[in-house]
N, C-alpha and C positions, 0 to 999 in steps of 0.2 A: 273467549268471541264477547263482544259490547251485545247491550238485547234491542239496539236498532235492529233494522233492516238498512236503514237508508244510508248513505253514505256521506261521509261528516264533511265539512266546511271547507273549501277548497284549501289549495298547499300554502298561498300567502299567507295563510293566519300567521301569526307571531310566534304563536305560543303549543309546542308540538302536543298535539292530543294523544289521548290512551294509545297506544296501542294494540287492537286486541289479541295479535299473534304474541304479544309480550306478556302476558296473562300467565299465570300457571295455573289458568283454571284448565281441566280435561276436552284438552282439545280435539281427540277422537271423538269425544259424546254433543260434541256441539250439533253435528248434522242430523242428527236422531231428537235429540230436545224437541224440537218444535215439531218435528214430521212425522210420519210412517212409508212407509214403501206397499205399492199395491202389487200387482200382478195383474199383468193384461192378456188375455187368453187370445188376444188379437195380434200382440207382438211377441211374445214370452220367449220359450227355451227352446228353442229349434238351431240355436249356436249353442248349448251346452254341451260342454265336457266331459267327462267322466274326472272327478277332484277325489286326490288323496284324505277323507277325515276331512269331507266338506261338511259344512252344516246350512243344508238347503233351507231353512226357515228363512226369519226377518232377514234382511242385507244389512239391516244398520246395527252400530255396536252399541251392547249393554252399554251398562251405566258404571262401569268397572275405572275404578281411579285412574290415572298417568300413573301415581306412585306403585298402584300394585302392579299396575303389566309391567314396569320395572324392574317389580322384586323378584316376576316369574322366571325361574332359569331357561335359559335357550338350551335346547337343544344340543349339542355340541358333535354328533355322528350323522346327522343329517345331511346329506349327498343334494345338494342344490342344483348340481345338473342336472338330476331326476330326469324325464319327459313328463311326469304327473304334475311340474310345477309350473307349465308353461301351456298358456294356450296358444293357437294355432293363429297365425300373424291372418290367412285369408280368412277364416272363420268368422275372425274378431272382426273384422273392417265389414265384413255383412254380417255381423250385428249393429254394427254402428248406419249403415243402410236400413234396418231394419226399424232404430230410432227415427231415422228422417221419415221412413215412411209414415212411421205412427203422426206423421206430424198431419198429413194427407189425411188419418182414418178420425180422428182426435176433431170431436163434433164440439170442444171450444173453440176451435179456432177459426177467423171465420172463413168465409165459402171459399171464395175468392183466394185465402192463402193454404188453402186446401190444395186447392189444383194447383196453385205454382210448386208446393211441394209432391205433387204427382209425377212434374215436370223436374224437378231437381233430382227426385231419386231416380226417374230414366238416366237422367245425366251422367247420374253417379255411378250407376251400376254398366252405364255404358266404359265410362272409361276402366272402370274393373275389370271387365270382360275383356277391353283391349290390352291390356296391361299386365294382370294376373295372372289371368286364365291363359293369355295368348305364352306368356312366359311359361308356365306351367305343362303346356303342350308341346313350346322348343323344347325342357328336360328329358319329358314324357323320349322323344323321339329323338332323342342324341342320349340317351341309356341311361338319364342320370338316374340314380338309385341312392343319393345319401337321403339321411334321413335331417329333417328339423330338427330345432331345440324340443318340441314337441312329441318325436317320434313318427313324423308322418313323410313318407315317399312321397316324392311329386305326381305318381298316379293316383295317389289313395288321398292326396288335397284336391287334386283334378275331379276325380268324381264328388268326393262331400262338399267341393263349391258348387257342383254343373249343377246337386242336388236342393244345396240349400237355394241358392239362384232361382231355380224352377221354380220351389214353393213360395218364394216372396213376390216373383212378378206374377202367378195367380192369386196372391192377395192383393196386387194391386190393382188387378183387372177386376175383382172383386169388389174391392173399394169403388172405383168409377162406376162400377155396373149397378149393383146396389147401393149404393151411399150420396156419390159425388152427383152424377147424372139426375138423381133422381132430383136432389137438391138443388143442383142448377134450372130445373124446370118449374120447381114451384116459385123461383124467382123470376120467371122469365126468360131464363137464359135457354133456348130448347135445341140439343142437338139430335135432330130427327133421323129416324131411317129413310131410304130415299122410296121405301113400298110406302109412305106411310103422306110423299107428299099428294097435292093437289093436282090436276090436272094442268091447272094454270101454273104450278110452281116447276113443275116438270119440264111445260113450255121456256118458262123463264130459264131454268137452268141449263137446258139442250143449248136455247138460243148466247148464255156463258161460255160454253164446253167448246160451242162450235164458231164464237169470234177470239176466246181469250185462251184456253186451255188446247185446241185440238193442233193449231200450229205448233206448239212446242214440243209436242210427244214426237219421240220415235220406236219402233216397233221393233226390236231385233229378235230375229227368227235364229232358234236352233235347228237343224236337219241336217242332211249327208252334205250340203255343199255349204252351210255355215256351221262354225266352230260355236260352243255355247257360249253366251254373249259375259263380255267383262261387267260382274255385278259392283257398285261403289259402294266403299263404306258406310254401313247405316242408313244408305235408301231406300228410301219404300218404294216397293215394286210392286205390278202386277203380273202372276204370271196366268199366262191366258193359255190353253188350248181349242184348238180351232181345226175344224176341218172342212175341205171342200166340199160342196155340193150335190158333187157326183160320182165323192170317192169314198173310204172307210179311214183313209189314214190320219192320225191326227201330227197335229204341230206345235211344238211351243213355241211361245215367243215370250221374251219379257218387255213388260212397257213399266219405267222410272215414273212416277208423279214426281211433279217439279217441285224441286226444295224454296225453287224463286215466286212461287206463288202462294198465295192465304189458305193456310190448312181448312180452314172454317170459312165456307162459301156462304153469304149472308142471302137469306129467303127476301123480297121484298125490302131491299134495301131502300133506305127513305125513308119506311113509312112508319121507324119507328118501333118496329116488330125486331125482338134479339131472335130468330128462327135460324139455324145456320143446318148445313148438311156440309159430311166432310167431303174434300178434293176428292178420295181414293175412290170414292162412292158414285160421286162424280165421274169421275174417270170412267170406274167400270158399267156403269149404266147406261153410257154410251158408247161403248167400242164399238159399235157399228158402225160408226162414222169414221171407227180407223181401221176397223176390217172390214173393208166392204166385201160382199161377194161370196164371204165362208161362213159359215155357221159357229157360231161362240159356243162349242161344248163346256167349259170349265175355267172357274178362275179361281184365285188364290190369292190374297197379298199376305208379302214374307220381307225380309228384312235383313241383313246379316250385317255381321263385325267382325271385324279382319283384324288381324294378331298386331297390336304398337311395339310389340317389345323386339326394334330392330337391331341389332348390334352391330359396334366399328370397333377395330383396336384403333383405336389411336392414336399409339406409341408409331404407328408405320405410315397415320394418314400423312399425304404430304401437305392439303391444304385442308384447315377443318373447314371453311367454310362451303367448301367443295363436299367434304364427306356429310355435313349436316345434308347439304341438297340429295346427297344420294340416298341417303337416311328417305327424306321427305319421298322421294320418288317410291324408293324400295316399298314402302308402310302403306301404297296405297293398292300398290297387287299384292301385301302379304294376304300368308294363307287364312280363311275363314275357321273361325272358334266358335261361331253362334249362328244358328239363322234360326228365327223367330218368325213364325206363320200363323194364318187364322186358325183356327179352332176347325177341328176334325174336315183338313182341308182333301178336295182328289185326290187319290191314294196316287193316281201316276203322276199328278205335279209333284208330289214329296217325293216319290221314289226320283225323281230325275234329279231337283233339287239335291236332296242325302245326296247322290251319287257324284253327280257333278263337280260341286261342293267337296267332296270326298270328307265328309261328317260321320261322327260317329254318331248311332242313335240319340247321345245322351244330350247330346248338343244338338238338339233338334225341339226347339219348344213351341207347342202351340200355347195357345193363349186365345180367350175370352175375350172381345171390346177391341179399341185400338190397336195397334201395332203405334210406338214412340211416339210416347206423351210427352217429347222435348215441345212441341210445337203448341201445348198447353199453355206453354206462355204468352202466348196470341188471347186466352183467355183469361188469362187472369189478369190481362190488361186492361178489359173491358171498364168503360167509363162509369163503374157502380163503386164508388168510393162506401156507400154505406155494407159493401161485400167485405171489404177488407180494413188491414187495422188501420186508421189516424195516420195520414206519411209524416214518418222523424224527418227534421232539415239540422242535420247538425249543426251543431253553435260555434261561435266563436269562442276560444280559449278564452279562462276570466283574468291571465297575468298577457297574453299575445294583443287581447283586443281587438280590434278590427285594422284593415290599412288605412282607415284614414283617421286615427287619434294619430298618426304621424312619427309615433316612437320607432326606431330604427329594431325591428327584433334581436338583432346582435348585444344591442344592450340590455334586451330583458336578459337574453340569457347568458351575457357575460356577468348580469348580478346575480343571477342563482338557475341552475337545471331548469327545465321545461319537462315535464313525464307529457304527453299527451293520446287520447285516448279514441280513439275508431272503434263506429261511425259516431260518436256521440260529441265528439268536437271534430270539425270540417277538415277534410284534407287542405283545401283549398287557402284556409285561413293558417294553415300549422305548416307540415310539411313542404306544399308547393308553395307559399311562400316566403318558407325559408328560400329556397334557391332559386326565386324571382326578382327579391330583394340582392341575392349574390352575386348575379345576373346582370343587374345596373345597378350596382354599387361601383361608385372608382376607388375603391380603397380594397376595394376584393385582386386578388391576384392571381388567384385560382381553384376551380370547383374539381372537387373528382365524385364521382358515382358508380355504384356498381347497380345494374338491373337488371334483375330475372327475369319478372314480368310486366308488362305495361301495356297501358290501352294503346288502342289502332290508331286514335288521334292524339296523342301522348301532350300532354301541355308542359309536364315534366324533360320530355327530347325537348320539342321546342324551348324553351327555356337555357337549354342546355344550349343550342344552337346559336340561340341569341345571346351570354354569356359570351362566346367563342367571337363572334362578331364586335364583342365589346371588347375586343382583345384580352380576353379572361385567357390564362390557361387551361384547359377544360382535356381531363381525361374521365374513358365510362371504360368501363366493363359491361361489357354483354355477353349474357350467357346465351349463346346459339343453341344449348341443348335442353333448354328448360320445355320438356315434354309436353306437346301438341300447340305453342307458343314460338318453335322455332323459324315459322315462317313469317310471322311480325317482328321477330326480330333480328332477321336476315333484312330485312325492309330498312327497320331503324338503323344495326348499324352502316349497312352502306349510305345510308343518308349524314347519317354524322362526319363518315368519314369525307366524304362530299367538301363537305364544310369545315374541312381539314383539322378537325377532332379527333385524337389519339383516342383509337379504341382497340381497346384488348377484347378478342373474340370468346374467350374464355384459357382451362387450365392444361395440362395434358392431363387427362386420369381420375378429375374431378368436376363436377358441376357447381357453378360458383353460386352460392343460396343466400350469402347474406344480403342486406338490405340497409345497407351505409351508404353517407355521401359527407364530404368534407369539404371547409370551404378557408382557404388560405388568406389572410385578411391583414392588411397595415396598420397597424395603429399604434398610437402617440409614445406608446410604449415597446414597442416591439411589434412582431407579428404575429396574432394569435390566429388558434385552428378552434375553427367551431365545425362540432358532429353531433351525424343524424346518426344513429343506429335505431333502427324498427323492427317489428315482428311482420310485418307487413309489406308486398309489393309498392313500388311508385306507381300506383294505379289511381288514378282517381275516382275510376266506376268500383272497382271492388271494395275502397277504402269506405262508399255509401255501404255493403251490405256484408262486409268482413270487419269483426273485434280485434282489434288491432291498439298495438302500443310503441312510444318512440320516445326514444332520448334524447333532447334536444339541451348538449352541454359544451361549455367553453375549459372543460377538465383539459387540461396539458396533456399529460399521460396519456388517456382516450386516443386525444386526436394524434397523439408519436404514434400509437399503437396501431392507429389509421392509417399512419403514411405510411406504416412498413407494411399492412395488409395490402394497397392499392400498388407499391412497389413490387409485392411479388407477382401482381396479377399482369404488370408489363416486366417484370424483370425473371420471372419465376425464380425466387429464391425467395421461400419461406421460412420465415424464423420461428422458431420455436420458443421464445420466451417472449412474453410482454409482461408489460408493466400492471395496467389494469385488465386489459379485455381477456377473455378467454375465447382461443380461436380453435377453430377446425380446419385442419388437421393438423393443430400445431397443440398445445398443452391443453384442450378444453376435456378432451375424455378424465385426463389423470387426476384434472383438477374437482372435475366433479366427483368422481370416487374418490377422491381425499375430504369431499365436502361431507359424504354420503358416512365415510369410515371416522370421520370425527365427532358427527352427530353418534354413531353408534358405541364410539369407546367413553363420551360425555355420558351415556346413557348404564353401563356399566358400572360407573363409578356412582351410580347413582343421583348425578344432576341432572337439570332438565334440556332435554331432548325433542327436538321437534324438524319434521319435514313436509313441506306441502310445494308440491310441483302443479303447475298448470301445463300442460303442453298440448297437441291434436294426436303425438304418437309415442306410446313406450313400448319400442320394439325389442331393446339394444340389451343381449343375452346377461352381457359381463352387469349391467348395471339391477336390469332386475336379481340378482344375484344378492347385487350388495343392500339391494333394500330389502331382500329376504334377512339378511345377516345382521342389519338395522334394525328391523322388527323384530329380531331374537334376541337382540340388543334390549330391545323396553323402548323404543324411539316412537313417537307417536308420528305416523304419518300419513296424510292425507293427497292424494292423487288423481285432479280433473283432469280427465284423459277426453278428451274428444272423442276421439276416434281407434285407431287398433290399440292392444293391451294387451300384452304376452301374460302380464305379472295374473296370480292367484291369488284374491283378499282371502282373509278370513282363516287359513287351513292351519289348523292346530298347530303349534310350535314351529309355524311357519312364517304364517302372514297374518296375525289376530290382530296386531295393531295397526293394517291398512287398510282404505277403504279406497275404494276405486268410485269415482262420481263422472258422470258426463251430464253436459248440458249442452241440450239441444232445442234450438227456438228458433225466434225471428231473427237474430244475429248467426253469422258462422261464425262460434268460437276458434280465437285464429289466433291471440297471444301466448307465449310462452311467459311463463313467472317462476325462479327456482327459489323458495327461503328455504334456509336450515338456521336453523335457533340449536347449539350446543353446548350448555351450560350459560352463561350470560350473553354470550356474544351469538349476535345477529348479522346474517348477508340474505339479501337481495339482490337477485339478476332479473335481467330479460331483453333477449332477442332470437332469434331467427331459429335456434336449434332446437328441433324435438332430438327425446331421447328414441335413434334410432342407428343404427351402425352406417348406414349412406351417409346418414347427417354427419357423426362424429367423427368418420374415417375415409368418407368419397366426397365428404362437399365442404368446402368452403364458408363457414360461419363465424358469427363473433353474434358475442351475447357480453353484455355489460352488466358493469355491479353498479347498482344503485345505492349512492352512498349517502345524500341528501333524507334526513331523519321526517322530511313534509312526503316527501314523493316515497318512504318506504312507507309511511301510514297510508296514502295513495294505494299503494299495492296489498296492503290490509283490510282496503275497502274492498278492492275487487276480490280477493280473493273468499271475504269470508260473508261478501253479498250472493256471491253465486255457491256457496256451503251453505247459504241459506234459502236458497231459490226452491222452493214447491211448486212449481211450476213449469218447468222446463226442466229439472234435476233428477235423474236415472243415477240407482245402484247396481252395481255389479254384487253379483251373488260368487260365490267359489267355484262354480262349474261355466262361467263364464256367459252366462244369461245375465241382461241386466231386468230389475223393476225399477216401475215409476214412482219417484214420492210425490205423495200429496200431503194436505192441510191435515190438520185434524179437525174435527167437526168444529171446535171452538176456534180457530186459527183461522186468522190472515193468510193467503196464498201470495208469496212472495214470488215474485218476479224479476229479476235479475236486469235484463233487460232494460224492461220499464223504471226500475229502479236506477239504472244510471242514466237514462232518459230524462228520468225528473229533476235528477241531481244536478245533471250538466244545464237542464234550462236556469233550473233555481240559479245557479253561480252566475252565467251569461248576464241574466235579468239585474243580480244585483250588483254586477259591474258598468 
């Protein structure tokens, strides 16, 4: 590794710089050289799992040299399928959510950034409950007892996951109640209790309720004449018990809190005050207008989460669009898998909800403080720039420049490959420009694109429509099964078809997760193929928040490989062999296994061997076993895994040369980088696939080699900057818990995201 934390000069430099991963210095020690790790009592160990011979001390590696590691004999009698060597997938994901929650807890973050992370955490946990807990509940109902690689049955996982989620949500509530709410008040952003309103404020709120809220409310009553009301997924509701003034019988009603109105009702709006009361409290305290002539006996706020794991047999489906529409409809009425209710609710309300929603007591979450923090994005967007991080404006790529420069993007790409890094490089000036120029270039014959997720007002899709109107041959693969984006993708697919564009809706049995596009252009020396292979979606909004990479290349072999991939989408004949691309479900798994084994073989022979991976998730048992075997052979391995990781690092005689890192900060780490050094040979790859069974076996993915030495050095920079980060980086212990890295007292605290922003700005201003 180089000494500096800043990325080197841009890739247009004529001389190839010294590459950090090409040195023979001990790579496994580099993260520990400048950093220690700290335990955080608020975020540590509840996801820890017992580990065989695990060292529960410092999670960084010691200063043992790579040569010494390679000379240590590996145990030959270790059963690498032993469940003790695997972390649980679900608990590992919750460990990631714990790291996300820490961003709300961390007082080093500006206040409104902490508020934003409260909302992000809720959004993430909601999705986890819908997908993963819903799936576990289905398995239990089906009588499935098959164990996961870590040796847990579905019922055991369900219990542990719910217990862990309880603890996390309680910690979130405490963070808001004890830390963030008082801090907001100190900054003049006061979320007040209804009881603390003045008489004039109560009159103001009542007038607002009567004129703007009351007309939208529809109370639904549950009694012998009315069935239990349908409770929509993730809606915030008020349970109300009423009694006729002349009787004793109680009646249960449900009032849905409107989602299309602001959650934070401002008091004295226009007078410069930042005082708010929550909408649900406005509704609760004015129920007499909704239920006149009856006594309001008790109330309780609650919220349900429904299962999203609705399965269909695609092989027997006659129409994929119809099947997806049926799934969307069924999901609305799917089984409830969680009830959140305010702390210490009236017992009768709790009993009615638990019984009618058919819930186990473990699935009932009593929580102090507000329910549903998703709306706290409203607060995070307040016009208080001093309470958030400085705004970042993505920069032009130094080689591509701006559109006003007048040079064709295709000329730049044909000269040499271009690597774009979002959100540091502007999506609009790179990937979007690539397709927009293609749509309007008279020499372009055809455009093909694979869309997994895109914006609801996608300029990318509008550009493809414009290309078709300009006479280009346009083919688009729209993945209808992209979870929670099915409806949006259906609408775009229909709109594309209405324009006469050839649309493929997916492939039977697979999701198309690859983020690729292909431009076919007629030039003086014949037809040229221009390709984009990315790690992120064709989505201009997430490109500002997610860290991603994209390769723009005129490499003919890669272009021909993409032709084969797109022909598979429309012709459903998958190739197994490709010239350069790693494609799932074709050759990708086999190639990755070969690359790991090659490094292991070189290490056994005493040669230099190194693996560095940056992925979102590492879950595939076969590849975990291969990494263990490589470590036992002496390969030095760093895994930068944002989220789920089944692998246990630091196990004696099994994974002693492996360090697992996780970077959580301002931007969501989303790119995938694969680096392998075996002897004197190095290989770099980037693309859409994580090391998960679903990505390698059940999705269409594409990973491209990075062969230009300049671009390889840029990937080196990305990896070494992340590994030097002491602001956002965590290190995993052998038991699956994580420790936050911190700088030593006499050292600066490198922040990878800030480093990348500064470097992008400097490169752009120089050009």
